[in-house]
C-alpha positions as CSV (number, residue, x, y, z in Angstrom):
1,M,-133.7,-124.0,-100.3
2,A,-132.2,-125.3,-103.4
3,A,-132.0,-123.2,-106.5
4,F,-134.0,-124.6,-109.5
5,I,-133.4,-123.7,-113.1
6,P,-136.2,-124.6,-115.6
7,E,-135.2,-127.5,-117.9
8,E,-136.0,-125.5,-121.0
9,K,-133.5,-122.9,-120.0
10,V,-130.8,-125.5,-119.3
11,A,-131.5,-127.0,-122.8
12,E,-131.2,-123.5,-124.3
13,I,-127.8,-123.0,-122.6
14,R,-126.7,-126.4,-123.6
15,E,-127.6,-125.7,-127.2
16,K,-125.8,-122.3,-127.3
17,T,-122.6,-123.7,-125.6
18,D,-119.6,-124.6,-127.7
19,I,-117.6,-127.1,-125.6
20,V,-114.4,-126.4,-127.6
21,E,-114.6,-122.7,-126.5
22,V,-115.3,-123.6,-122.9
23,I,-112.4,-126.1,-122.6
24,N,-110.0,-123.9,-124.6
25,D,-110.1,-121.5,-121.7
26,Y,-108.3,-124.2,-119.7
27,V,-106.5,-126.4,-122.2
28,Q,-104.6,-125.6,-125.4
29,L,-106.5,-127.6,-128.0
30,K,-105.4,-128.5,-131.5
31,K,-107.7,-129.7,-134.2
32,Q,-107.0,-133.2,-135.4
33,G,-109.5,-134.6,-137.9
34,R,-113.1,-134.3,-136.4
35,H,-111.8,-133.8,-132.9
36,Y,-109.6,-131.5,-130.8
37,L,-106.7,-132.9,-128.8
38,G,-104.9,-131.5,-125.8
39,L,-103.1,-132.3,-122.5
40,C,-105.6,-133.6,-120.0
41,P,-106.3,-131.0,-117.2
42,F,-107.4,-133.8,-114.8
43,H,-104.1,-135.7,-114.6
44,G,-100.4,-135.0,-115.5
45,E,-99.3,-136.2,-118.9
46,N,-96.8,-135.3,-121.6
47,T,-98.6,-136.8,-124.6
48,P,-102.1,-135.5,-125.4
49,S,-104.8,-138.0,-124.7
50,F,-107.7,-135.5,-124.0
51,S,-110.2,-135.5,-126.9
52,V,-113.0,-133.0,-127.4
53,S,-115.8,-133.7,-129.9
54,P,-117.5,-130.5,-131.3
55,E,-120.0,-132.8,-133.1
56,R,-121.2,-134.5,-130.0
57,Q,-120.3,-131.7,-127.5
58,L,-118.4,-134.2,-125.3
59,Y,-114.9,-134.6,-124.0
60,H,-113.0,-137.8,-123.0
61,C,-109.5,-138.6,-121.8
62,F,-108.1,-141.9,-123.0
63,G,-105.5,-141.7,-120.2
64,C,-107.5,-141.3,-117.0
65,G,-111.0,-141.9,-118.2
66,A,-112.5,-138.5,-117.4
67,G,-115.4,-137.5,-119.6
68,G,-118.6,-135.5,-119.9
69,N,-120.1,-132.4,-121.4
70,A,-119.4,-128.7,-120.9
71,I,-121.4,-128.6,-117.7
72,T,-119.7,-131.6,-116.1
73,F,-116.3,-130.2,-117.2
74,L,-116.9,-127.0,-115.1
75,M,-118.3,-129.0,-112.2
76,E,-115.2,-131.3,-112.1
77,H,-112.5,-128.8,-113.0
78,D,-113.7,-125.8,-111.0
79,G,-115.6,-127.7,-108.3
80,L,-118.8,-126.0,-109.2
81,T,-122.3,-127.1,-108.4
82,F,-124.7,-127.8,-111.3
83,V,-126.4,-124.5,-110.8
84,E,-123.1,-122.6,-110.6
85,A,-121.9,-124.3,-113.8
86,I,-125.1,-123.3,-115.6
87,Q,-124.8,-119.7,-114.4
88,S,-121.2,-119.7,-115.7
89,L,-122.2,-120.9,-119.1
90,A,-125.2,-118.6,-119.2
91,A,-122.8,-115.6,-118.7
92,K,-120.5,-117.0,-121.4
93,T,-123.3,-117.5,-123.9
94,G,-125.2,-114.3,-123.0
95,T,-128.2,-116.2,-121.9
96,E,-130.5,-114.5,-119.4
97,L,-131.6,-116.7,-116.5
98,P,-134.9,-116.2,-114.7
99,E,-134.8,-115.5,-110.9
100,L,-133.9,-118.8,-109.4
101,E,-136.8,-120.6,-107.8
102,D,-136.8,-123.1,-104.9
103,Q,-138.1,-126.4,-106.1
104,Y,-136.7,-129.6,-104.5
105,P,-139.6,-131.4,-102.8
106,G,-139.5,-134.2,-100.2
107,E,-136.3,-135.9,-99.2
108,R,-134.0,-133.9,-101.5
109,E,-135.3,-130.7,-100.0
110,Q,-134.6,-132.0,-96.5
111,H,-131.0,-132.9,-97.4
112,Q,-130.5,-129.6,-99.1
113,S,-131.6,-127.9,-95.9
114,K,-129.1,-129.9,-94.0
115,K,-126.3,-128.8,-96.3
116,E,-127.4,-125.1,-96.1
117,A,-127.6,-125.3,-92.3
118,H,-124.0,-126.7,-92.2
119,Q,-122.9,-123.8,-94.5
120,M,-124.5,-121.3,-92.2
121,A,-122.9,-123.0,-89.1
122,A,-119.5,-122.8,-90.8
123,K,-119.9,-119.1,-91.4
124,F,-121.1,-118.6,-87.8
125,Y,-118.1,-120.5,-86.3
126,H,-115.7,-118.7,-88.6
127,H,-117.1,-115.3,-87.6
128,L,-116.8,-116.1,-83.9
129,L,-113.1,-117.1,-84.4
130,M,-112.1,-114.1,-86.4
131,N,-114.3,-111.3,-84.9
132,T,-115.2,-112.0,-81.2
133,E,-113.6,-112.1,-77.8
134,Q,-115.0,-115.6,-77.4
135,G,-112.9,-116.9,-80.2
136,K,-109.6,-115.3,-79.0
137,E,-108.3,-118.4,-77.2
138,A,-108.9,-120.6,-80.4
139,Y,-107.4,-117.9,-82.6
140,D,-104.3,-117.7,-80.3
141,Y,-104.0,-121.5,-80.4
142,L,-104.0,-121.6,-84.2
143,T,-101.5,-118.7,-84.6
144,A,-99.2,-120.4,-82.1
145,R,-99.3,-123.5,-84.3
146,G,-98.1,-121.3,-87.2
147,I,-101.6,-121.0,-88.9
148,S,-101.9,-117.6,-90.5
149,E,-105.1,-115.7,-91.1
150,E,-104.7,-116.5,-94.8
151,I,-104.8,-120.2,-94.0
152,I,-107.7,-119.8,-91.6
153,E,-109.6,-118.1,-94.4
154,E,-108.6,-120.7,-96.9
155,F,-109.9,-123.6,-94.8
156,Q,-112.7,-121.5,-93.2
157,L,-111.6,-122.6,-89.7
158,G,-113.9,-121.5,-86.9
159,Y,-114.7,-121.7,-83.2
160,A,-117.7,-123.3,-81.4
161,P,-118.3,-121.4,-78.1
162,E,-118.6,-123.0,-74.7
163,R,-122.2,-121.8,-74.3
164,N,-124.4,-124.8,-75.1
165,N,-127.1,-123.4,-77.3
166,M,-125.8,-120.6,-79.5
167,L,-126.1,-122.5,-82.7
168,V,-129.6,-123.8,-81.6
169,Q,-130.8,-120.2,-81.2
170,L,-129.4,-119.3,-84.6
171,L,-131.1,-122.3,-86.3
172,E,-134.4,-121.4,-84.6
173,K,-134.1,-117.8,-85.7
174,R,-133.6,-119.0,-89.3
175,D,-136.6,-121.3,-89.1
176,Y,-134.8,-124.6,-89.4
177,D,-136.6,-127.7,-88.1
178,L,-134.6,-128.6,-85.0
179,E,-135.4,-132.3,-85.2
180,E,-134.0,-132.3,-88.8
181,M,-130.9,-130.4,-87.5
182,E,-130.4,-133.2,-84.9
183,E,-130.6,-135.7,-87.8
184,A,-128.0,-133.6,-89.6
185,G,-125.6,-133.9,-86.6
186,L,-125.5,-130.3,-85.6
187,I,-127.4,-130.4,-82.3
188,F,-128.8,-133.0,-79.9
189,R,-131.3,-133.3,-77.0
190,Q,-130.0,-133.4,-73.4
191,E,-131.7,-136.5,-72.0
192,S,-132.0,-135.1,-68.4
193,S,-133.7,-131.8,-69.4
194,W,-134.9,-132.6,-72.9
195,Q,-133.4,-129.3,-74.0
196,W,-131.7,-128.7,-77.3
197,N,-127.9,-128.3,-77.2
198,D,-125.1,-127.6,-79.7
199,R,-123.1,-130.7,-80.5
200,F,-119.8,-128.9,-80.6
201,R,-118.7,-126.6,-77.7
202,G,-115.4,-125.1,-76.8
203,R,-113.6,-126.4,-79.9
204,V,-111.6,-125.2,-82.9
205,M,-113.8,-126.2,-85.9
206,F,-112.8,-127.7,-89.2
207,P,-115.5,-127.8,-91.9
208,I,-115.7,-131.1,-93.8
209,H,-116.8,-130.9,-97.4
210,N,-118.2,-133.3,-99.9
211,Q,-116.7,-133.7,-103.4
212,R,-118.6,-130.7,-104.7
213,G,-117.2,-128.5,-101.9
214,Q,-120.4,-128.3,-99.8
215,V,-120.1,-128.4,-96.0
216,I,-121.6,-131.6,-94.8
217,A,-120.0,-132.1,-91.4
218,F,-117.4,-130.8,-88.9
219,G,-114.4,-131.9,-87.0
220,G,-113.7,-130.2,-83.7
221,R,-110.5,-130.0,-81.7
222,A,-110.8,-129.4,-78.0
223,L,-108.9,-126.5,-76.4
224,G,-107.0,-127.5,-73.3
225,E,-107.6,-131.0,-71.9
226,G,-111.1,-131.5,-73.3
227,V,-112.1,-135.1,-74.0
228,P,-112.2,-136.4,-76.7
229,K,-109.3,-134.4,-78.2
230,Y,-110.9,-134.6,-81.6
231,L,-114.7,-135.0,-82.2
232,N,-116.3,-135.6,-85.6
233,S,-119.9,-135.1,-86.6
234,P,-121.9,-138.4,-86.4
235,E,-122.8,-140.2,-89.7
236,T,-125.9,-138.6,-91.2
237,P,-127.8,-138.8,-94.5
238,I,-125.3,-136.4,-96.0
239,F,-122.1,-137.6,-94.3
240,L,-120.6,-141.0,-94.4
241,K,-117.1,-141.1,-92.9
242,H,-115.9,-144.1,-95.0
243,E,-116.9,-142.2,-98.2
244,T,-115.4,-138.8,-97.3
245,L,-111.8,-137.5,-97.3
246,Y,-110.9,-134.2,-95.6
247,S,-110.0,-131.5,-98.1
248,F,-110.5,-133.7,-101.2
249,S,-112.5,-131.1,-103.0
250,K,-109.8,-128.5,-102.4
251,A,-106.9,-130.9,-103.2
252,R,-108.5,-132.6,-106.3
253,Q,-107.0,-130.3,-108.9
254,A,-103.5,-130.4,-107.4
255,I,-103.7,-134.2,-107.2
256,R,-104.6,-134.4,-110.8
257,K,-102.0,-131.9,-111.9
258,Q,-99.2,-133.6,-109.9
259,D,-100.6,-137.0,-110.6
260,E,-100.2,-138.0,-106.9
261,A,-102.1,-137.8,-103.6
262,V,-100.6,-137.4,-100.2
263,L,-102.5,-139.1,-97.4
264,F,-102.4,-137.7,-93.8
265,E,-104.0,-138.9,-90.6
266,G,-105.4,-135.5,-89.4
267,Y,-106.8,-132.1,-90.4
268,M,-103.8,-130.2,-88.9
269,D,-101.4,-132.3,-91.0
270,V,-103.3,-131.4,-94.2
271,I,-103.3,-127.7,-93.2
272,A,-99.7,-127.6,-92.2
273,A,-98.7,-129.3,-95.5
274,W,-100.8,-126.8,-97.5
275,K,-98.9,-124.0,-95.7
276,A,-95.7,-125.7,-96.7
277,G,-96.7,-125.8,-100.3
278,V,-98.0,-129.3,-100.5
279,K,-101.6,-128.8,-101.8
280,N,-102.4,-132.4,-102.9
281,G,-103.0,-133.6,-99.3
282,V,-106.1,-135.3,-97.9
283,A,-107.0,-137.1,-94.7
284,G,-109.3,-139.7,-93.3
285,L,-111.8,-138.9,-90.7
286,G,-110.9,-140.9,-87.6
287,T,-112.0,-144.2,-88.9
288,A,-110.0,-146.9,-90.8
289,F,-109.2,-146.0,-94.4
290,S,-111.8,-147.6,-96.7
291,K,-112.1,-149.0,-100.2
292,R,-114.5,-146.2,-101.1
293,Q,-111.9,-143.6,-100.1
294,A,-109.3,-145.4,-102.2
295,E,-111.7,-145.4,-105.2
296,Q,-112.1,-141.6,-104.8
297,I,-108.3,-141.2,-105.0
298,R,-108.0,-143.6,-107.9
299,K,-110.4,-141.4,-110.0
300,A,-107.9,-138.6,-109.7
301,T,-104.5,-140.4,-109.8
302,D,-102.8,-143.8,-109.6
303,K,-100.0,-142.7,-107.3
304,A,-100.1,-142.0,-103.5
305,V,-97.7,-141.2,-100.7
306,I,-98.8,-142.2,-97.2
307,A,-97.6,-139.6,-94.7
308,Y,-98.9,-140.9,-91.3
309,D,-97.5,-140.4,-87.9
310,G,-94.1,-142.0,-87.1
311,D,-95.2,-144.0,-84.1
312,N,-96.2,-147.6,-84.1
313,A,-99.9,-146.8,-84.5
314,G,-99.2,-144.6,-87.5
315,R,-97.0,-147.3,-89.2
316,S,-99.6,-150.0,-88.6
317,A,-102.3,-147.8,-90.1
318,A,-100.0,-147.0,-93.1
319,W,-99.6,-150.7,-93.8
320,K,-103.4,-151.3,-93.8
321,T,-104.0,-148.2,-95.9
322,G,-101.3,-149.2,-98.4
323,D,-102.9,-152.6,-98.9
324,I,-106.3,-151.0,-99.7
325,L,-104.7,-148.5,-102.1
326,E,-102.7,-151.2,-103.9
327,K,-105.9,-153.2,-104.5
328,Q,-107.1,-150.2,-106.5
329,D,-104.0,-150.4,-108.7
330,I,-102.5,-147.3,-107.0
331,D,-98.7,-147.1,-106.8
332,V,-97.9,-146.5,-103.1
333,R,-95.0,-145.0,-101.4
334,V,-94.5,-144.3,-97.6
335,A,-92.9,-141.2,-96.1
336,L,-91.1,-142.1,-92.9
337,F,-91.1,-139.7,-89.9
338,P,-89.3,-140.1,-86.6
339,A,-91.3,-142.1,-84.0
340,E,-92.2,-139.1,-81.9
341,M,-93.3,-136.9,-84.7
342,D,-96.4,-136.4,-87.0
343,P,-96.0,-134.4,-90.3
344,D,-97.1,-131.2,-88.6
345,D,-94.3,-131.6,-86.0
346,Y,-91.8,-132.4,-88.7
347,I,-92.6,-129.2,-90.6
348,Q,-92.3,-127.1,-87.5
349,A,-89.0,-128.7,-86.6
350,Y,-87.3,-128.9,-90.0
351,G,-89.2,-126.6,-92.3
352,A,-91.2,-126.8,-95.5
353,E,-88.3,-127.8,-97.9
354,A,-87.1,-130.7,-95.7
355,F,-90.7,-131.9,-95.5
356,K,-91.1,-131.8,-99.3
357,V,-87.9,-133.8,-99.7
358,Q,-89.3,-136.4,-97.2
359,L,-92.4,-136.8,-99.3
360,S,-90.6,-136.9,-102.7
361,E,-87.0,-138.2,-102.6
362,R,-87.1,-140.1,-99.3
363,A,-90.5,-141.8,-99.5
364,V,-89.9,-145.5,-100.0
365,P,-91.9,-148.0,-102.1
366,F,-94.6,-149.7,-100.1
367,M,-92.9,-153.1,-100.3
368,S,-89.7,-151.6,-98.9
369,F,-91.7,-150.2,-96.0
370,K,-93.2,-153.6,-95.4
371,V,-89.8,-155.2,-95.3
372,Q,-88.6,-152.7,-92.8
373,E,-91.6,-153.3,-90.6
374,L,-91.2,-157.1,-90.8
375,R,-87.6,-156.8,-89.6
376,K,-88.7,-155.0,-86.4
377,N,-88.4,-156.9,-83.2
378,K,-86.7,-159.9,-84.9
379,N,-83.2,-161.2,-84.1
380,L,-82.1,-162.3,-87.6
381,Q,-79.2,-164.2,-86.1
382,N,-81.8,-166.5,-84.5
383,E,-82.8,-169.3,-86.9
384,G,-86.5,-169.2,-85.8
385,D,-86.8,-165.4,-86.3
386,R,-84.9,-165.7,-89.6
387,L,-87.2,-168.3,-91.1
388,A,-90.3,-166.4,-89.9
389,Y,-89.0,-163.3,-91.5
390,I,-88.3,-165.0,-94.9
391,E,-91.7,-166.6,-94.9
392,E,-93.4,-163.3,-94.1
393,V,-91.6,-161.4,-96.8
394,L,-92.5,-164.1,-99.4
395,R,-96.1,-163.9,-98.3
396,E,-96.0,-160.2,-99.3
397,T,-94.0,-160.6,-102.5
398,S,-96.4,-163.3,-103.7
399,V,-99.1,-160.8,-104.3
400,I,-97.0,-158.3,-106.1
401,S,-98.2,-158.1,-109.7
402,S,-94.9,-156.9,-111.2
403,A,-92.6,-159.8,-111.9
404,V,-89.6,-157.4,-111.9
405,E,-90.4,-156.0,-108.5
406,R,-91.1,-159.5,-107.1
407,E,-87.7,-160.7,-108.4
408,F,-85.9,-157.6,-106.9
409,Y,-87.1,-158.4,-103.3
410,M,-86.5,-162.1,-103.7
411,K,-82.9,-161.4,-104.8
412,Q,-82.4,-159.3,-101.7
413,L,-83.5,-162.2,-99.6
414,A,-81.3,-164.6,-101.5
415,E,-78.2,-162.4,-101.1
416,E,-78.8,-161.5,-97.5
417,F,-79.3,-165.1,-96.3
418,D,-77.3,-167.0,-98.9
419,L,-80.3,-168.8,-100.4
420,S,-80.9,-170.1,-103.9
421,M,-83.5,-168.3,-106.0
422,D,-84.9,-171.8,-106.9
423,A,-85.6,-172.5,-103.3
424,L,-87.3,-169.1,-102.8
425,R,-89.4,-169.5,-105.9
426,E,-90.6,-172.9,-104.8
427,E,-91.6,-171.5,-101.4
428,E,-93.3,-168.5,-103.0
429,R,-95.3,-170.8,-105.3
430,K,-96.6,-172.6,-102.2
431,V,-97.6,-169.3,-100.7
432,Q,-99.3,-168.2,-103.9
433,K,-101.3,-171.4,-104.2
434,K,-102.5,-171.1,-100.7
435,E,-103.5,-167.4,-101.3
436,Q,-105.4,-168.3,-104.4
437,Q,-107.3,-171.1,-102.7
438,E,-108.3,-168.7,-99.9
439,K,-109.3,-166.0,-102.4
440,A,-111.4,-168.5,-104.4
441,A,-113.2,-169.6,-101.3
442,K,-114.2,-166.0,-100.5
443,A,-115.1,-165.0,-104.1
444,P,-118.7,-163.5,-104.3
445,S,-121.4,-165.1,-106.4
446,S,-122.4,-163.5,-109.7
447,A,-125.7,-162.4,-108.2
448,E,-123.8,-160.5,-105.5
449,T,-121.5,-159.0,-108.0
450,G,-124.4,-157.8,-110.2
451,K,-125.8,-155.7,-107.3
452,R,-122.6,-154.0,-106.3
453,W,-123.3,-150.9,-108.4
454,R,-126.1,-150.0,-106.0
455,S,-123.5,-149.2,-103.3
456,G,-121.2,-147.4,-105.7
457,A,-118.6,-150.2,-106.0
458,L,-118.0,-149.8,-109.7
459,P,-115.0,-151.5,-111.3
460,K,-112.0,-149.5,-112.2
461,K,-111.0,-148.8,-115.7
462,Q,-109.6,-151.8,-117.5
463,V,-106.6,-151.5,-119.7
464,S,-106.3,-155.1,-120.8
465,M,-107.8,-156.6,-123.9
466,R,-111.6,-156.8,-123.6
467,S,-113.5,-160.1,-123.8
468,A,-116.3,-160.7,-126.4
469,Y,-119.1,-160.3,-123.9
470,E,-117.6,-157.0,-122.6
471,N,-117.4,-155.6,-126.1
472,A,-120.9,-156.8,-126.8
473,E,-122.2,-155.0,-123.7
474,R,-120.3,-151.8,-124.6
475,T,-121.5,-151.8,-128.2
476,L,-125.2,-152.3,-127.1
477,L,-125.0,-149.5,-124.6
478,A,-123.5,-147.2,-127.2
479,F,-126.5,-147.9,-129.5
480,M,-128.9,-147.6,-126.5
481,L,-127.6,-144.1,-125.7
482,Q,-128.5,-143.0,-129.2
483,N,-131.6,-145.0,-129.9
484,R,-134.6,-145.3,-127.7
485,E,-136.1,-148.3,-129.6
486,V,-132.8,-150.2,-129.2
487,A,-132.9,-149.5,-125.4
488,E,-136.5,-150.7,-125.2
489,D,-135.6,-153.9,-127.1
490,V,-132.6,-154.6,-124.9
491,K,-134.7,-154.0,-121.8
492,E,-137.3,-156.5,-122.9
493,R,-134.8,-159.2,-123.8
494,I,-132.2,-159.0,-121.0
495,G,-133.3,-156.2,-118.6
496,G,-130.4,-155.5,-116.2
497,E,-128.6,-158.8,-116.7
498,F,-125.4,-157.3,-117.9
499,N,-122.2,-159.0,-116.6
500,I,-120.3,-155.9,-115.7
501,D,-121.5,-153.8,-112.7
502,A,-121.0,-150.4,-114.3
503,H,-122.9,-151.6,-117.4
504,T,-125.8,-152.8,-115.2
505,A,-125.9,-149.4,-113.5
506,L,-125.7,-147.4,-116.8
507,A,-128.5,-149.5,-118.3
508,A,-130.7,-148.9,-115.2
509,Y,-130.2,-145.1,-115.6
510,L,-131.0,-145.4,-119.4
511,Y,-134.2,-147.3,-118.8
512,A,-135.3,-144.8,-116.1
513,Y,-134.3,-141.8,-118.4
514,Y,-136.4,-143.1,-121.3
515,D,-139.3,-144.1,-118.9
516,D,-139.4,-140.4,-117.8
517,G,-140.3,-139.5,-121.4
518,H,-136.9,-138.1,-122.5
519,E,-135.6,-138.5,-126.0
520,P,-132.1,-139.6,-126.8
521,D,-129.7,-136.7,-125.9
522,V,-126.4,-137.9,-124.6
523,S,-125.4,-134.5,-123.1
524,R,-128.7,-134.2,-121.2
525,F,-128.4,-137.8,-120.1
526,M,-125.0,-137.1,-118.5
527,E,-126.7,-134.5,-116.3
528,Y,-129.3,-137.2,-115.4
529,V,-126.7,-139.6,-114.2
530,E,-125.5,-139.1,-110.6
531,E,-122.2,-141.0,-110.5
532,Q,-119.2,-139.3,-112.2
533,E,-117.7,-142.7,-113.1
534,L,-120.8,-143.5,-115.1
535,V,-120.6,-140.1,-116.9
536,N,-117.0,-141.0,-117.8
537,L,-118.2,-144.3,-119.2
538,V,-120.8,-142.6,-121.3
539,S,-118.2,-140.3,-122.7
540,E,-116.0,-143.3,-123.5
541,L,-118.8,-145.2,-125.2
542,M,-119.6,-142.3,-127.4
543,H,-116.1,-142.4,-128.8
544,L,-116.6,-145.9,-130.1
545,D,-116.6,-146.3,-133.8
546,I,-120.0,-147.8,-134.5
547,P,-122.4,-147.6,-137.5
548,A,-125.5,-145.4,-137.4
549,E,-127.8,-148.4,-137.1
550,I,-127.7,-151.9,-135.7
551,S,-129.3,-154.9,-137.6
552,D,-131.5,-157.5,-135.9
553,N,-128.9,-160.2,-136.5
554,E,-126.2,-158.0,-134.8
555,M,-128.5,-157.3,-131.9
556,S,-129.2,-161.0,-131.4
557,D,-125.4,-161.8,-131.6
558,Y,-124.5,-159.2,-128.9
559,I,-127.3,-160.4,-126.6
560,E,-126.3,-164.0,-127.0
561,Q,-122.7,-163.1,-126.0
562,I,-124.0,-161.5,-122.9
563,K,-126.4,-164.3,-122.0
564,I,-123.8,-167.2,-122.4
565,R,-121.2,-165.6,-120.1
566,P,-122.9,-166.8,-116.8
567,K,-123.3,-170.3,-118.4
568,R,-119.5,-170.4,-119.1
569,E,-118.8,-169.3,-115.5
570,E,-121.2,-172.0,-114.2
571,L,-119.5,-174.6,-116.4
572,L,-116.1,-173.9,-115.0
573,Q,-117.5,-173.9,-111.4
574,R,-119.3,-177.3,-111.9
575,Q,-116.2,-178.8,-113.5
576,K,-114.1,-177.7,-110.5
577,Q,-116.8,-179.1,-108.1
578,L,-116.7,-182.5,-110.0
579,K,-112.9,-182.7,-109.7
580,D,-113.2,-181.9,-105.9
581,A,-116.0,-184.5,-105.5
582,E,-113.9,-187.2,-107.3
583,R,-110.8,-186.4,-105.2
584,N,-112.8,-186.4,-101.9
585,G,-114.7,-189.6,-102.7
586,D,-118.1,-188.0,-102.7
587,S,-121.2,-190.0,-103.3
588,E,-121.9,-191.3,-106.8
589,T,-125.2,-189.5,-106.8
590,N,-123.6,-186.2,-106.2
591,Q,-121.0,-186.8,-108.9
592,R,-123.7,-187.9,-111.4
593,Q,-125.8,-184.8,-110.8
594,L,-122.7,-182.6,-111.4
595,L,-121.8,-184.5,-114.6
596,T,-125.4,-184.2,-115.8
597,R,-125.4,-180.4,-115.3
598,I,-122.0,-180.1,-117.0
599,M,-123.3,-182.0,-120.0
600,E,-126.4,-179.7,-120.1
601,L,-124.3,-176.6,-120.1
602,M,-121.9,-177.9,-122.7
603,T,-124.8,-178.7,-125.0
604,Q,-126.3,-175.2,-124.5
605,L,-123.0,-173.5,-125.2
606,K,-122.5,-175.6,-128.4
607,K,-125.9,-174.4,-129.7
608,N,-124.7,-170.9,-129.3
């Protein structure tokens, strides 16, 4: 069951903790005015952008956006659970903790039980691998692959025996509910006999962890000719494949320190890379790389190297993964391996140093990789192939945000095929226009956008100049964090109708926090919020320079800025619809309705 620490004891520890002392154990801090500054421990940097406020007991990095209090710092930096972070601070402050109780009722208790069962299964499988005759074949397989006992221990590798109910018996002995364990993906019922069976049998076992380092699933590799070769746990309430990266909790600190992630296709590649000294590697889980996985990486770094297998399937997957990463503003490079090799094979054939060179010096920019792939299977002496190649390259360059990079690849085309830059630019403009039209047609409605936060699709940190409505929302939220009455007033006047997804999510948490009877306490609120990205946002908002109080007039002005944003969006949309209607010769009735609505919106905006 889950350990429970009384809230009053957490509050006592929070009160006794000096965040400067805690963080100074990890970062060299220097006092500058009311704050302390240092190099951010969550991403690589040469100029200090990591600020610690002793007054508010908060930290915030203006470079990567990381933020929180002393508890969240330990959770993020050391990969601790909330309870472990509290225990660490209790020891540091000399606070005595009561004997931990079990108090997580209902659904949360069930999920905790699932995680604890996975942790127990991981220890069971590891024991069988390291200490029994049953695990000898798996142990020999791993050592033959160059995996030492040290690496086996580091990744807690294990072995699931051939016998079909050993884990079932262990779970029964420990009083776990077997139907719940089936829901957790550890066991299943045999349809013919209705008997419980272990899901994994005769396989080398790879524990899969969540971002807090808790075991939530397994991957199993068959020994011999077993089918399928690799088998993952099914999706469960605690394990979603598209949201999970293998070894992310272990690699996170190395990713932040080196300011780069390395993406592999499989567990063995990650482990072989770790052995070779590359400790910032992660892998997908047998499904297509997802936006949610890219968002996880973006929180830790804005650079990634894709190190997939060298065959056609690996290169095709690298293209798709790179596109997803670039949409999260991640700078992507691709490490190229021979067609018959995966990264593990390459390390065994050429050694660790050659592998590191392949990832660093020889990895090519993503666009260069695309150009190489587009040239494949084309005879560029043939006019048809040549024109198709030029058009395909322009389609890719048209979406590059950097004008310099776009110009670089267009010059390559111009020089190789003796074309003028003017002709290429004109052709690229046509491609861009077509892409923009297709993108506009697929754009989600504002109502859909407002709900995205529920699925965790929060927008990435913006570095451009903020608009008036965004500044209004940020300022209101900063006041709401410090003043319950302001929050209640905002709730009554606009509720959750913020224009930015993360702001909507944060407001919802604030309303619930105050409804639960809590008083304003930013540090405590951070522990109430579940998404780390929102914790970072709170930290950022608390660094805004705002007065102690907000006047009624200021409140009304901010709320008006927020309310008129949807009207401005609708006005632009209606104006576009009217132009399209005039061009397409739509009925006069339709055009008149659009014009009437446009006039209404313009009148409302003028009043504001």
